[in-house]
C-alpha positions in Angstrom: -4.5 -5.3 -5.8 -7.0 -4.1 -3.2 -7.0 -4.3 0.6 -10.2 -3.0 2.4 -10.3 -2.1 6.1 -12.1 0.3 8.4 -10.9 3.2 10.5 -13.6 3.6 13.0 -16.7 4.0 10.9 -14.8 5.0 7.7 -14.3 2.3 5.1 -10.9 2.6 3.5 -9.5 0.8 0.5 -5.7 0.6 -0.5 -5.4 0.1 -4.3 -2.3 -0.6 -6.3 -2.0 -1.3 -10.0 0.7 -3.9 -10.6 1.3 -2.7 -14.2 1.7 1.0 -13.7 2.7 1.1 -10.0 0.1 3.7 -9.1 -0.8 3.3 -5.3 -3.7 5.2 -3.7 -6.1 5.2 -0.8 -9.8 5.5 -1.3 -11.1 7.3 1.9 -14.9 7.9 2.0 -15.1 8.4 -1.8 -11.9 10.6 -2.0 -8.8 9.4 -3.7 -5.5 10.0 -1.9 -2.5 9.3 -4.2 0.4 7.6 -2.5 2.7 6.7 -5.5 2.7 8.1 -9.1 3.5 6.0 -12.1 5.4 9.0 -13.4 7.9 8.9 -10.6 11.1 6.8 -11.5 11.2 5.5 -8.0 8.0 3.7 -8.6 9.7 1.3 -11.0 13.3 1.1 -9.9 14.3 0.4 -6.3 16.7 -2.0 -4.7 14.9 -1.8 -1.4 13.0 -4.9 -0.3 10.5 -2.9 1.6 8.4 0.0 0.4 6.4 2.2 2.9 3.6 4.5 2.3 2.4 6.8 5.0 -0.7 8.9 5.4 -2.6 10.5 8.3 -6.4 10.0 8.3 -8.6 11.7 11.0 -5.6 11.8 13.4 -4.5 8.3 12.8 -1.4 7.2 11.2 -1.9 4.7 8.4 1.2 2.9 7.1 1.1 0.5 4.2 4.2 -1.8 3.8 5.0 -3.8 0.8 7.7 -6.5 1.2 9.1 -8.3 -1.8 11.4 -11.3 -2.0 15.0 -10.8 -2.9 15.1 -13.1 -6.0 12.8 -13.0 -9.0 10.4 -10.7 -7.2 8.2 -10.2 -10.3 7.2 -13.8 -10.2 6.6 -14.4 -6.5 4.0 -13.2 -4.1 4.7 -10.0 -2.1 3.4 -9.3 1.4 1.3 -6.2 2.0 0.6 -5.0 5.5 -1.7 -2.2 6.6 -0.9 -0.7 10.0 -3.2 1.8 11.8 -1.4 3.5 14.8 1.2 0.7 14.8 -1.2 -2.2 14.9 -1.9 -4.5 12.0 -5.4 -3.8 10.4 -5.0 -6.1 7.3 -2.4 -8.3 5.6 -2.3 -10.0 2.2 0.0 -11.8 -0.1 -0.3 -10.7 -3.6 1.8 -10.7 -6.9 
């Protein structure tokens, strides 16, 4: 899963591996880890929404993943990227 967006002149890419659960931001060629596959909370959670936050050049970047309540592994999930509270990108993905 990849979502590309820009913050001013800086291209940013959010990446998440569906198999391992690793989530990271690629900011100007540097990788910023958001979620490790070795953290048990990556794979087991009852929450319907997962939120990752990171500050980039004085801006708050928030990525929200919302999953459906039933059979979430077989249905699309909504990913939203917010920069300073405004939606920068949105995508449905499995």
